[in-house]
TITIVO-620776 format. One line per field, with one value per residue (C-alpha): z, x, y. Coordinates in steps of 0.05 Angstrom, whole numbers, plus 5000, padded with zeros to 4 digits. Layout:
REM residues N
up: (Z,...)
east: (X,...)
north: (Y,...)
***
This chain:
REM residues 599
up: (1701,1743,1765,1791,1823,1855,1881,1914,1949,1968,2004,2034,2064,2091,2122,2148,2185,2213,2236,2297,2323,2304,2360,2407,2376,2340,2387,2384,2351,2288,2279,2229,2184,2204,2133,2116,2177,2187,2125,2148,2212,2177,2142,2203,2243,2191,2178,2254,2259,2195,2216,2280,2234,2188,2245,2277,2215,2192,2121,2081,2071,2030,2094,2149,2111,2125,2198,2202,2189,2253,2312,2276,2257,2328,2354,2306,2329,2403,2389,2351,2409,2462,2430,2377,2309,2297,2349,2314,2244,2255,2259,2197,2157,2185,2164,2094,2087,2115,2063,1998,1959,1974,1964,1895,1879,1900,1863,1797,1806,1826,1764,1716,1751,1738,1665,1644,1686,1665,1594,1592,1544,1596,1644,1719,1720,1741,1702,1715,1675,1672,1744,1767,1842,1823,1804,1873,1913,1879,1889,1967,1961,1929,1985,2039,2007,1987,2039,2110,2137,2139,2076,2036,1970,1904,1901,1970,1993,1955,1959,2021,1988,1994,2064,2079,2048,2086,2150,2148,2103,2065,2095,2099,2027,2001,2058,2049,1977,1992,2042,1996,1936,1981,1999,1926,1894,1857,1845,1880,1813,1796,1852,1858,1814,1848,1913,1890,1864,1932,1978,1932,1944,2023,2013,1976,2032,2088,2051,2056,2134,2144,2098,2142,2213,2211,2154,2164,2097,2089,2057,1984,1991,2020,1964,1913,1947,1951,1880,1859,1902,1876,1805,1815,1754,1802,1848,1786,1758,1825,1832,1763,1780,1830,1892,1932,2006,1990,1959,2019,2073,2051,2079,2143,2150,2141,2193,2244,2225,2239,2306,2327,2302,2331,2401,2401,2372,2410,2475,2526,2578,2577,2592,2531,2488,2512,2468,2406,2435,2415,2345,2340,2368,2317,2257,2275,2273,2206,2183,2218,2176,2110,2104,2169,2153,2144,2216,2222,2162,2200,2266,2240,2220,2281,2329,2293,2295,2371,2386,2350,2385,2452,2445,2423,2472,2526,2532,2562,2595,2530,2502,2555,2550,2478,2486,2538,2489,2432,2476,2507,2431,2404,2466,2453,2382,2411,2457,2399,2347,2385,2327,2275,2321,2317,2241,2238,2264,2213,2153,2172,2172,2108,2071,2092,2068,2004,1935,1906,1850,1788,1771,1774,1760,1809,1813,1812,1834,1765,1765,1842,1835,1770,1713,1675,1614,1560,1599,1621,1652,1698,1656,1664,1614,1576,1625,1606,1606,1673,1703,1678,1699,1769,1784,1794,1848,1881,1885,1911,1962,1987,1989,2029,2080,2093,2098,2149,2190,2200,2212,2249,2278,2300,2231,2206,2252,2216,2148,2163,2191,2136,2084,2120,2131,2060,2030,2074,2068,1993,1985,2026,1979,1917,1922,1958,1915,1885,1812,1768,1716,1762,1822,1837,1842,1869,1946,1934,1888,1942,1998,1953,1931,2006,2029,1969,2005,2057,2007,1969,2035,2055,1987,1966,2033,1998,1973,2044,2044,1969,1956,1889,1903,1922,1867,1902,1859,1905,1910,1836,1826,1875,1846,1772,1798,1836,1772,1735,1783,1776,1703,1694,1740,1704,1637,1660,1689,1628,1589,1640,1634,1559,1564,1614,1568,1507,1541,1600,1615,1648,1672,1610,1610,1575,1631,1680,1644,1674,1738,1703,1705,1781,1779,1737,1775,1714,1718,1776,1756,1697,1666,1660,1597,1587,1582,1608,1681,1672,1640,1684,1750,1726,1704,1765,1802,1763,1774,1841,1867,1820,1829,1783,1754,1712,1651,1670,1734,1770,1835,1883,1840,1825,1869,1819,1756,1713,1664,1709,1704,1671,1627,1589,1592,1515,1499,1426,1404,1426,1403,1353,1376,1326,1335,1321,1336,1393,1435,1491,1495,1536,1497,1552,1504,1439,1477,1525,1519,1564,1528,1558,1563,1546,1600)
east: (2677,2691,2753,2722,2665,2708,2757,2698,2680,2749,2753,2681,2702,2766,2723,2675,2731,2763,2706,2686,2756,2773,2731,2776,2842,2841,2857,2814,2871,2868,2796,2790,2832,2786,2768,2840,2855,2802,2814,2886,2861,2813,2873,2913,2855,2838,2908,2917,2853,2875,2947,2918,2867,2925,2977,2929,2917,2848,2832,2837,2802,2750,2730,2735,2735,2661,2673,2724,2670,2634,2684,2688,2612,2595,2635,2601,2535,2554,2574,2507,2466,2507,2507,2459,2479,2494,2551,2580,2585,2586,2658,2674,2626,2650,2724,2691,2668,2730,2771,2730,2787,2845,2799,2780,2855,2874,2821,2840,2914,2900,2852,2911,2949,2895,2885,2932,2886,2820,2837,2860,2835,2832,2791,2806,2874,2950,2986,3058,3108,3167,3172,3157,3139,3065,3063,3097,3047,2990,3014,3024,2954,2922,2961,2928,2861,2854,2899,2913,2985,3011,2976,3018,2974,3013,3071,3063,3088,3153,3161,3163,3173,3098,3096,3161,3146,3076,3106,3165,3158,3093,3030,2993,2983,2971,2920,2881,2873,2853,2803,2776,2772,2741,2683,2675,2684,2744,2814,2872,2905,2844,2849,2922,2923,2861,2894,2956,2910,2869,2935,2968,2908,2921,2993,2974,2925,2976,3030,2973,2965,3040,3044,2994,3007,3084,3114,3073,3045,2982,2921,2930,3003,2990,2942,2992,3048,3009,2992,3065,3081,3024,3043,3120,3147,3191,3128,3089,3144,3161,3084,3078,3135,3084,3124,3062,3092,3123,3059,3014,3072,3079,3015,3030,3101,3077,3026,3075,3124,3072,3051,3128,3140,3077,3087,3158,3145,3079,3069,3115,3086,3076,3001,2995,3026,2984,2923,2967,2996,2932,2937,3013,3015,2960,2995,3063,3023,3003,3074,3102,3054,3062,3133,3172,3243,3225,3220,3294,3282,3217,3254,3322,3306,3261,3314,3361,3312,3300,3376,3390,3324,3346,3417,3399,3338,3363,3295,3318,3253,3218,3272,3261,3184,3189,3234,3188,3129,3163,3186,3117,3088,3141,3130,3055,3073,3112,3054,3006,3047,3106,3121,3128,3165,3225,3223,3231,3305,3317,3290,3323,3388,3378,3355,3413,3459,3416,3441,3375,3345,3373,3412,3389,3430,3447,3393,3403,3349,3321,3297,3280,3235,3196,3237,3241,3202,3207,3256,3202,3250,3282,3346,3389,3386,3452,3499,3488,3412,3415,3456,3408,3346,3377,3389,3318,3298,3366,3358,3286,3307,3370,3327,3271,3320,3353,3285,3257,3323,3309,3235,3224,3281,3238,3212,3281,3308,3253,3279,3349,3336,3298,3352,3413,3383,3362,3429,3475,3436,3428,3503,3519,3487,3494,3573,3575,3526,3541,3532,3590,3551,3571,3543,3474,3441,3375,3384,3400,3339,3293,3321,3307,3238,3218,3239,3211,3147,3195,3241,3187,3156,3227,3256,3196,3187,3196,3121,3097,3071,3052,2997,2964,2923,2977,3009,3074,3135,3161,3093,3083,3149,3142,3076,3099,3161,3109,3068,3134,3141,3073,3070,3136,3109,3043,3081,3130,3076,3033,3093,3102,3029,3030,3092,3057,2995,3038,3086,3062,3055,2997,2961,2922,2852,2889,2933,2879,2843,2898,2863,2817,2869,2878,2809,2831,2846,2880,2932,2979,3046,3067,3126,3131,3170,3164,3232,3206,3200,3134,3102,3134,3110,3040,3035,3061,3008,2953,2974,3003,2955,2994,3063,3106,3173,3211,3253,3287,3315,3288,3279,3237,3235,3302,3303,3256,3288,3280,3224,3202,3122,3071,3050,3086,3050,3057,3044,3020,3032,3105,3123,3099,3056,3064,3001,2990,2938,2982,2989,2943,2928,2884,2868,2855,2850,2875,2943,2952,2953,2976,3012,3018,3091,3104,3131)
north: (7872,7810,7835,7903,7863,7816,7873,7910,7844,7836,7902,7896,7828,7857,7914,7859,7828,7887,7932,7897,7890,7960,7988,7956,7974,8038,8099,8160,8202,8157,8144,8195,8149,8090,8076,8063,8025,7978,7937,7928,7907,7854,7822,7816,7786,7740,7713,7704,7662,7623,7610,7572,7533,7514,7496,7450,7413,7432,7403,7470,7533,7501,7468,7520,7593,7606,7594,7646,7697,7676,7706,7774,7776,7759,7815,7862,7837,7846,7919,7929,7899,7936,8000,8032,8027,8096,8092,8030,8058,8132,8137,8096,8135,8202,8175,8159,8228,8264,8221,8226,8259,8212,8154,8176,8193,8119,8088,8124,8106,8031,8028,8052,7995,7944,7960,7900,7853,7881,7876,7803,7751,7696,7739,7725,7697,7709,7755,7775,7823,7767,7740,7670,7685,7696,7618,7598,7641,7612,7542,7557,7585,7518,7479,7522,7521,7447,7406,7401,7422,7348,7323,7278,7271,7270,7317,7339,7272,7281,7359,7403,7472,7492,7478,7510,7572,7575,7563,7605,7664,7683,7650,7714,7731,7661,7649,7704,7691,7619,7645,7693,7640,7592,7635,7662,7588,7612,7585,7616,7637,7675,7721,7741,7803,7830,7824,7862,7917,7919,7921,7971,8021,8011,8026,8088,8108,8094,8147,8198,8185,8191,8254,8289,8263,8251,8291,8353,8363,8402,8371,8388,8371,8306,8293,8311,8269,8207,8214,8222,8160,8119,8134,8125,8079,8041,8019,7999,7961,7928,7912,7884,7837,7805,7810,7791,7790,7860,7888,7866,7882,7954,7979,7938,7964,8035,8028,7996,8055,8106,8079,8077,8144,8171,8151,8172,8241,8256,8212,8238,8185,8111,8120,8160,8106,8048,8064,8047,7983,7931,7961,7955,7883,7860,7899,7862,7793,7810,7828,7763,7722,7759,7781,7772,7790,7868,7880,7904,7953,7982,7992,8018,8086,8095,8077,8120,8183,8165,8166,8233,8261,8237,8262,8327,8346,8307,8272,8206,8189,8194,8146,8095,8096,8082,8023,7996,8008,7969,7914,7903,7906,7851,7811,7806,7781,7727,7709,7707,7677,7638,7596,7652,7699,7647,7645,7724,7709,7656,7688,7753,7721,7686,7744,7784,7732,7710,7712,7702,7746,7778,7840,7912,7974,8021,8074,8148,8202,8208,8135,8137,8197,8176,8207,8142,8162,8112,8068,8018,7966,8020,8018,8077,8141,8162,8189,8263,8254,8220,8274,8327,8294,8272,8347,8366,8317,8324,8402,8394,8340,8384,8449,8411,8386,8451,8487,8430,8436,8513,8506,8438,8400,8341,8329,8340,8283,8236,8261,8251,8183,8156,8182,8158,8088,8076,8107,8065,7999,8008,8024,7967,7915,7954,7952,7887,7844,7782,7804,7813,7860,7921,7958,7945,7880,7845,7857,7933,7940,7907,7949,8012,7989,7972,8043,8081,8108,8141,8165,8205,8232,8253,8273,8318,8350,8417,8408,8400,8466,8478,8524,8521,8581,8630,8682,8693,8681,8627,8593,8596,8564,8511,8494,8485,8441,8397,8393,8368,8315,8292,8297,8257,8203,8196,8194,8140,8098,8096,8073,8019,7998,7998,7950,7906,7904,7881,7837,7791,7720,7690,7628,7604,7575,7513,7508,7514,7455,7412,7405,7357,7303,7305,7268,7218,7151,7117,7171,7164,7196,7245,7268,7345,7359,7434,7474,7542,7560,7590,7529,7482,7514,7523,7453,7432,7476,7449,7378,7371,7317,7272,7245,7288,7276,7337,7333,7398,7417,7481,7518,7470,7409,7394,7330,7296,7304,7242,7220,7162,7172,7131,7186,7243,7312,7339,7410,7399,7473,7472,7404,7351,7290,7233,7192,7114,7060,7031,7097,7110,7185,7228,7296,7346,7406,7437,7450,7389,7317,7258,7201,7134,7107,7033,6989)
***
């Protein structure tokens, strides 16, 4: 129940931070979707304000979080005084009533995603399927929450990794978690999974908006496609790996993409584009602070579509107008966040040439469109079954593209651009990856998982005009195929959820107890003796007010290998502790003890 309660408060806080600003930045054409866009605005505004508090060395969100409510609160009060209350809130509640069904569908999907978190024995804590990234983002959140930018306390005086991550790549997610945990008197590790669920929900909502406004889906078809996307097993798998930056940035990237395509397709004059500019610039600020290297991935399919359209329709003026709009929007980003704008180039080049991550196989249509069934780790089916299951989505995709080409050239340009961009980038990284296991790799998987919403919207465009009430043979066949996709995704996702519930790793209450040691003045330096990355990273997280030394070399901490500390941290459940009268021992709980080293 606490998970659901704090998730609702998290959503309410995002809405509070965004509603006052939204009156200025949401154009009239998008106000019917205000209930979906306002929380994203709230996130972006709070992160921009928080960035400057952090950058100018204020001492952690525990000190200033409540003051960040004042600018947005004052703006809301200003609107209430200047206008009547009905005028301020009517559009929000009208949007809420207009979108009740997609909201309910999104909530059901996210509830299924959140089942492993709701059912956990340690309550509010950080849970991941098998990826360690969640520990690093929790540690960055703790750094932002409890310390100033230049603080040198304990491990922060020896290690620069948390500061580096905050300043170059993933400030937004850890900051908002620290902001929320400061207001709620929680620890950052307790709110990470609920933030995953909330931003996953907003990503699903943005897919619905794209389906309705850009890809030409009727209302019933848009509801089905958002459900198929939300229940996609690759998406569930990816989110349970706790890629916080990607989970949060998905809704931001979809929003930025939506604006770029909207002005390219509908605004033939500059004056019709400007109402979208402030929202575009604000969303870009959120991306720059959250997952800045995805900007090229957003722009490449848009530019390709624009080039094709301008070449075919000879609409050069529209092309120039779009370039001016995009340039001004990015220029505003540079003005608002000059430091972070420089980091976009640095991180993009680093990600393009990096070799991080682990091996993923080459994915085929059966896996991409949710036909994984019992293969919960996205491993490939047997070749014959793989070919058979891939035939259905492949046929649907080709049929949909051909039909769109005959009926709506403009939408076809969009579908083609998305498919072509994804295919080319995926194959470049899949066949040029650093892994020896075969075609595929980590970077190709990340490309595919990022473009997944666009692939689903484009590949299943055949369903855009599905009518479940029609009794014509063609409509019945289309409805049946659509139901097959939905049922396949539901089954595959339920299997993944069961596996995550059975096999996950979490920050335990005994680990969290280690924070008591940070308040012990007699303990100045500690040797971390654990052997697994998961244990080492969490023990570091809860102890980094102290000077730490590490028995085993791992990412971020390799410089400090060597047991030079005054105390050994012993996990008594994983190693024997032989006690004698001469030993000085501090028992922390049933799992952990500190043993003073002689000399």
